[in-house]
C-alpha positions in Angstrom: 0.0 0.0 0.0 1.4 3.4 -0.9 1.4 6.5 1.2 -1.3 9.1 0.5 -0.3 12.2 -1.3 0.4 15.5 0.5 -2.8 16.1 2.4 -4.5 19.4 3.2 -6.9 19.6 6.1 -9.5 22.3 5.3 -11.5 23.8 8.1 -14.5 25.8 7.0 -18.1 26.6 7.5 -20.9 24.1 7.1 -22.9 27.1 5.8 -22.3 29.0 2.6 -22.0 32.4 4.3 -23.4 35.8 3.2 -20.8 36.6 0.5 -20.9 34.5 -2.7 -17.1 34.9 -2.8 -16.9 32.4 0.1 -18.4 29.5 -1.8 -16.4 30.3 -4.9 -13.2 30.3 -2.9 -14.2 26.9 -1.4 -14.8 25.5 -4.9 -11.5 27.0 -6.2 -9.7 25.5 -3.1 -11.0 22.1 -4.0 -10.0 22.4 -7.6 -6.6 23.7 -6.7 -5.9 20.8 -4.3 -6.8 18.4 -7.1 -4.7 20.2 -9.6 -1.6 19.9 -7.4 -2.3 16.1 -6.9 -2.9 16.6 -3.2 -5.5 15.0 -1.0 -8.3 16.8 0.8 -9.0 16.0 4.5 -12.3 17.6 5.6 -15.3 17.3 7.9 -17.2 14.8 5.6 -20.3 17.0 5.2 -21.8 18.0 1.8 -23.2 21.3 3.0 -21.9 24.8 3.0 -18.3 25.6 2.2 -17.3 22.1 3.4 -19.5 20.5 0.7 -18.3 22.9 -2.0 -14.6 22.1 -1.3 -15.2 18.3 -1.3 -17.4 18.3 -4.4 -15.0 20.5 -6.4 -12.0 18.5 -5.2 -13.7 15.2 -6.1 -14.9 16.4 -9.5 -11.4 17.6 -10.3 -9.9 14.2 -9.4 -8.5 14.7 -5.9 -8.5 11.9 -3.3 -10.5 12.9 -0.2 -10.8 11.8 3.3 -13.9 12.9 5.2 -14.2 12.6 9.0 -17.5 12.9 10.7 -18.7 12.2 14.3 -21.8 10.0 14.7 -23.9 12.8 16.2 -23.6 14.8 12.9 -24.5 12.0 10.5 -28.1 13.1 10.3 -27.3 16.8 10.1 -24.2 16.9 7.8 -23.8 13.4 6.3 -23.3 13.6 2.6 -25.9 12.1 0.4 -23.1 11.4 -2.0 -19.9 10.3 -0.1 -16.8 12.0 -1.5 -13.9 9.6 -1.3 -12.9 7.7 1.9 -14.9 8.4 5.1 -14.1 7.8 8.8 -16.9 8.0 11.4 -15.7 9.0 14.9 -17.5 8.9 18.2 -16.8 12.5 19.2 -15.9 15.9 17.9 -12.6 15.7 19.7 -11.8 12.5 17.9 -12.9 14.0 14.6 -10.5 16.9 15.0 -7.6 14.6 16.0 -8.2 12.2 13.1 -8.4 15.1 10.6 -5.2 16.7 11.9 -3.3 13.5 12.1 -4.1 12.7 8.5 -3.0 16.1 7.2 0.4 17.7 6.3 -1.0 21.2 6.4 -4.1 23.2 7.3 -6.1 25.8 5.4 -8.9 27.7 7.2 -11.6 29.1 5.0 -14.4 31.4 6.4 -16.5 29.7 9.0 -18.1 30.0 12.4 -17.4 28.8 15.9 -16.2 25.4 14.8 -13.7 26.8 12.4 -12.4 29.2 15.0 -12.1 26.3 17.5 -10.2 24.2 15.0 -7.9 27.1 14.1 -7.1 28.0 17.7 -6.5 24.4 18.6 -3.8 23.8 15.9 -2.4 27.3 16.5 -2.0 26.5 20.2 -0.4 23.1 19.4 2.1 24.9 17.1 2.9 27.4 19.8 3.5 24.6 22.3 5.8 22.9 19.8 3.5 19.9 19.3 3.7 20.2 15.5 5.3 22.2 12.7 2.5 21.9 10.1 1.8 25.0 8.1 -1.4 26.8 8.9 -2.9 29.3 6.4 -6.0 31.5 6.9 -7.8 32.0 3.5 -8.8 35.6 4.0 -11.5 35.9 1.4 -12.6 39.5 1.1 -10.9 40.3 4.4 -13.1 37.8 6.4 -10.3 37.0 8.8 -9.0 40.6 9.3 -10.8 40.9 12.7 -9.3 37.6 13.8 -5.8 38.7 12.9 -6.5 42.1 14.7 -7.6 40.1 17.8 -4.4 38.1 17.8 -2.4 41.3 17.4 -4.4 42.7 20.4 -3.6 39.6 22.5 0.1 40.2 21.7 0.0 43.9 22.4 -1.7 43.2 25.8 1.1 40.8 26.8 -0.9 37.5 26.6 1.1 36.0 23.7 4.6 36.4 22.4 4.9 38.1 19.0 6.3 34.8 17.7 2.8 33.4 17.6 2.3 35.3 14.3 4.9 33.0 12.7 2.8 29.9 13.3 0.2 30.9 10.6 0.0 32.8 7.4 -2.7 34.7 5.6 -3.6 34.5 2.0 -6.2 36.3 -0.1 -6.9 33.7 -2.7 -6.9 29.9 -2.9 -3.9 29.9 -5.2 -1.9 32.1 -2.9 -2.8 29.8 0.1 -1.7 26.7 -1.7 1.5 28.4 -2.9 2.4 29.1 0.7 2.2 25.3 1.2 4.4 24.3 -1.7 7.6 24.3 0.3 6.0 21.9 2.8 4.8 19.5 0.1 
């Protein structure tokens, strides 16, 4: 059995969001992952940005690994499964399996779940538990308030400025994936 290709964990909303640019960025991210011959690791749902990334990646020929906890099967389970799927017992296990099966992380626009996932992998990087690249896909400035909050945390003495080195920001899917080329 061969090893999977370079794998990108995509954290993003299970909703489409208010700006049509978010869904288009999700689709372009999926197509770009496939174009590079990389594998998508995602939350296994077929709704919102999550579904758009998975569908686009699959249609463009990418391998995919979806990870979903049992309690979300009714709410987010894809009617058409994209690629391989792992069903976990808990959200904590889902996040662990997704991260362990990825070489890098891209965070598209999303809500509380996406923020939780981002801060968890950022904290792990800060603690020296991993060196995987993390990129915020800052579609139309969506993550600007988050970056400003992190800068505020630094200014107020609750984090070292070095925390900014653990993630990058990109305005487009191509720019986000380009930032990961050196890790692939």
